[in-house]
N, C-alpha and C positions, 0 to 999 in steps of 0.2 A: 738299683744295680739292673743292668742288661741282660736280657734273656736270649735264650737260645733253643730253637726248636729240635727236639728229638725226634726227627723223622717222621715217618707216618704214624708215630704213637700220639702226635698232636700235643705231647707234653712240653710245657715251655719252662725249661730249666736255667737256672741264674749262671751266669758267665763263670762265676767261681763257685762251683760245686765242691762237695766234700767226700774225698775219700776214707773212709772210717776203718781202714786196716791199722792204722797206727794207733788208735785210741785204746787198742788192747794192752800197749806198754803201760798205761797210765791208770793211777786208781780210779774208781766209780765217780767220785767228787769230782776230780780234774776233768774228767770226762764230760759229764754232764754240765759243767761250766763253760767247756770249750764249745760243747754242741749249742748250749743256749747262747753263747756269745755269736755263733754263726748264724742262728735261727734269727736273732734281735736284728743283725746286720742285714739280713734278708735274703741269706742263704735259704734254697727250697730244695736242694737235692742232695739226698746221702746215699752213698752207696757202700753196701758190707758183703759179709759172706759167712755161710756157716762156719767156714775154716778158720775165720778170725776169731779164735777161742771166745771172748765174751764181749765183743763189739755189738753184736746183735743186742745183748742184754742192756748195753750200756744205752743204746739208741731209745731201747724201749723205755728206760728209765726216763731219758730227757724228754721223749715227745709221746708219751702215751695218752696226752691231754692235749696233742698238737697235730694228731694225725691227719688231719685232712688238709692241713695247709703246707704239708709237705710232700716230696716224693722219695719213697724209699724204692732201693733194687736191693737184691740178695742174689747169692749163688750158690749151687750146689755142686758138689765133686762127685755125687752119686755115679755108680758105674751101671746100673739097673734103674728099670723106672720105679721100682720100688724103694729103692734107696733114695731116689730123687724127692719123692712123695713123703718119707720119712726125714729127711732134711727140711723139706719145706714147713713141715708141721712144727718141727722143734723151732724154725726160726721164727714163724707167726707167734709161738708161745715166749720167744725171747723177746721179740719186738713189740709184745702186748697189743697185736693189730690182727685182724682177720684176713689181711689180705695185703699184698706188696704189689707196688705199681708194676715193676719188672721182674720177673723171674730169669736168672740167666744159668746156662751149663757152663761150670767153671773151668778156666782152663782147658778145652778140648784139644786132642792131638788130632782130630779128625772130625769131620762132618757124621753127624749120626744118622742111622739108618732111619727116615722116616716112616717107614712103612713097618716097623718092628713094633708090633702092638706091646711087648714088654719093654720097649727100649726107652731111653731116657728123652728123646724128643716126644714122644706120645706122653710121656709125664707131664711136660711143660703144658701140650694140649688138654690133657685131663685136668691140671690146676687151672687152667685159664676157664675152661667151661664150669667147673666148680666154683667159680669168682674168687678163687685163692691169690689170683694175680691178674692183672689187667693185660700186661703185655709181656713176650718172651723174647730173650736173647741169649746169645753166647759171649763167651770171652776167650781169647786165645793170646798166647805170645808168638804164634807162628802165623806170618802173613798170608802164606797160600791156604791156610785152613779159614783164618778171618775172611779172606776174600771169597772162597767157595762157599760160605755160610752167608755172604751177603747175597751171593748170585741166586743162591738158593728161593728166596722170595718167602721164606718160611719164618724169618726171624725180623722181628721189629727194631732190633739193636744189636750191635757190634761193639764190643769193648776190646782195645788193642793199646799197646804202648805207642804212646806219640810224644816226642818234645822236639825241642830245637835243635837238636843232634840228629834227628831221625833221618835215614835217607830217602831220597826222594821217591822210591820204590814205596815206602810207608805213606808217602803224604798222597801218594796214588790212589790208595787206599781209601783215604779220608774222601777224597772227591767221589771215588766210585760209591762210596756210601751215599753221597750227596745225591748222585745221578740215580741212585736207586730208592732214596726216600727211606733209606735206612737209620735209624739214629745211630751216630757215632759217639760213644763215650771213651774219652782218652786218659787212659792211666797212665801213671809213670811220666807226667809232665815235667817233673824234676830229675828224670832218669834215676829213680832211685836215691835220691839225696845227692848226686853228684853237681846236679846244676844248683847254682847258689842265689843266683839273681832273680829275685821274683819278676821285677820290672821287666825283664828281657824275655823271662818264662810268659808273662801274661800279656805282652805287645804282640810275642810270636801268635798265639791263640787268638787274639783279635784278627790275626789275617786268616784264619780258618773258622768262617761262620757258621758251620754245621757240626763242629767238633766241641763237644761238652768237656772240659777238664775237670776231673776230681782229683782236687790237691790232695796229697795225704798229708795232713798235719797233726802234730801233738801236742804243740804249744801254741799258747795265744799269741806270742809274737809272731810265729810264723803265719798264722790265719791273718793278722791285722796287715801284714806285708800286702797280701792281697785285695784285702778290703780296701788298703789305701790305694792300690793301682786302680781300682773300680771307682772309687770316690775322685781319684785327680784324673781318670779318663786318660790313663797312659796309652799312647799309642807308640810304635815304632818310629825310632830316630836313629841318625847315623850312628850315634855313642852306642845304642842298643844295638844296632846291626853288628857294629864293631865287636861289641861282646859275645854276640852270639857266634860270630865268626872265629873267634879264638877259642871259644869251646869246642864249636866242631873241630877244629884243628888239634886240640888238645886230647879229645875225647875220639877221634878217627878211628873206624875199622872196630874189630870185636871188642867188646869190652863187659864185664860183669854189671848187671842192672842190680842186682841185690836181690831179686825177686825171691829166692829161697826155695824154688821148687827141688834144687838138687839135695836139699836137707832131709833128712838127717844124715850123717856121715857115721859110719862105724867105727871109726877111730875118734870121733868127738870134735873133729876139726870145722870149726866155722867158716865154711866153704864161703858162704855168700858174703861174707865181709872180708877174709883175707885175699880172694881173688881180684879184688878190686881194690885193694889196700893202697897201690901205689897212687891210684885217683885220689882216695881219702886223705892220706899224708898231705896232698897238696891242694885239697879244697876244702879241708875241714880242720878245727884245733888238732893237730897233730901228736900233742902232749899226752893224750890219752893213749896211744897207741907206743908209748914209752915205758909204761909200768912194768913192775916185775910180775904182776898178773896177765898182762898180754904178752909179755915175753914167753910165759908158759903156753899160752894159746899158740904162737908162733910155732913154740917147738914141737908141737903135736904134726905140723905138715911132714916133718921127717920120719912120721909114720905112715904116711900114706901109702897105702898098698898098690894105687894105681889099679885099682879093682873096675874103673869104669862105671860104677854106679851112678856116680854124678853126672857124668858126661851123657848117660843114656837119658836121663830124667832134665837136661839143661833144656831149655825150650828155645835158646838161640844156637844150639849147636856148638858151644864152645868146648875148646880142651882144657878143662877143668883144673886136671892135674897139672898142665902145664903152667897155666896162670898161678897155680899155688906155689911151684918152685920159682916162678920168676918174682913172685910176690915177696917171698921170704928173703931171695936175696937182695931185693931193692929196700926190703925192710932194714936189713942189716947193712946196709950201704947208707940208708938215711940216717940209723942210729950213729954211725961213724961221723957223718958230717956234722950232726948235731952235738958231738961231744960226748955221747953215752959210751961207756965202758963196756965191754961185752963181759 
């Protein structure tokens, strides 16, 4: 498998790397089997986070005896330096290791004050000096924040959502990081599961030599799709370009990526699924959304108070309450077209 350099870290990560958020949704045995499948195929970089429930623990079970041959990054959402260090110690315990290769500040809303001795940036520096991490970075869903962090020269890596439906401004961030020798870690390469053509997604990243995609997979067949792309040497073709153009047209404008930072909702509404339901109905098996159980979930939208809490937390600045109402009406119309009675 080809390698990509993570900027000035010098770390060489496999072109197909592993985003370990989804493994929190499967049991430990299935997760270990999936991780071993990736490892045996040559995947060497695994990205997780303290916030991903038991993801770190599953990585620890899978790789406790293989630590020196892989790259691990994790993240802390701590709001103080003390919290970041506490998160890191817990992460190391769960990962069954004494260091991580990259420690990242998770989904920052602004570049932290590097001069604050009790702040979160200084915690990264403290961790690095203590040998608990080799390199430091940030993750963000806000392009201006990610760009500002890259320009500070303080961070070795930046993690940001990139896919083949990303606007040019986001792709410019990838180039900026390359110019600054900052490692670029690409999350949401499948745009939260709305992109379903692995070959198109893989070929797109072949055109970004300094962007390392961390594919979020939870099934062996999903992983195999990307391994096949590497084995077959998939590159961009007119057919794949046409597929990408269709995706761009269908997903033009603002749409929910399903990141979940809007959650939880005080009314129990599954915002991060319902807000993108029109796309899911047309890009995934739709029958699962026609069940009585799902009808009960959709009924909760009627209880939305429009309090604005979700919108204040959305990293993309989406009008979440409006998306929920539009999704409910679309779902009702879709049910009618498919012959489901109200």
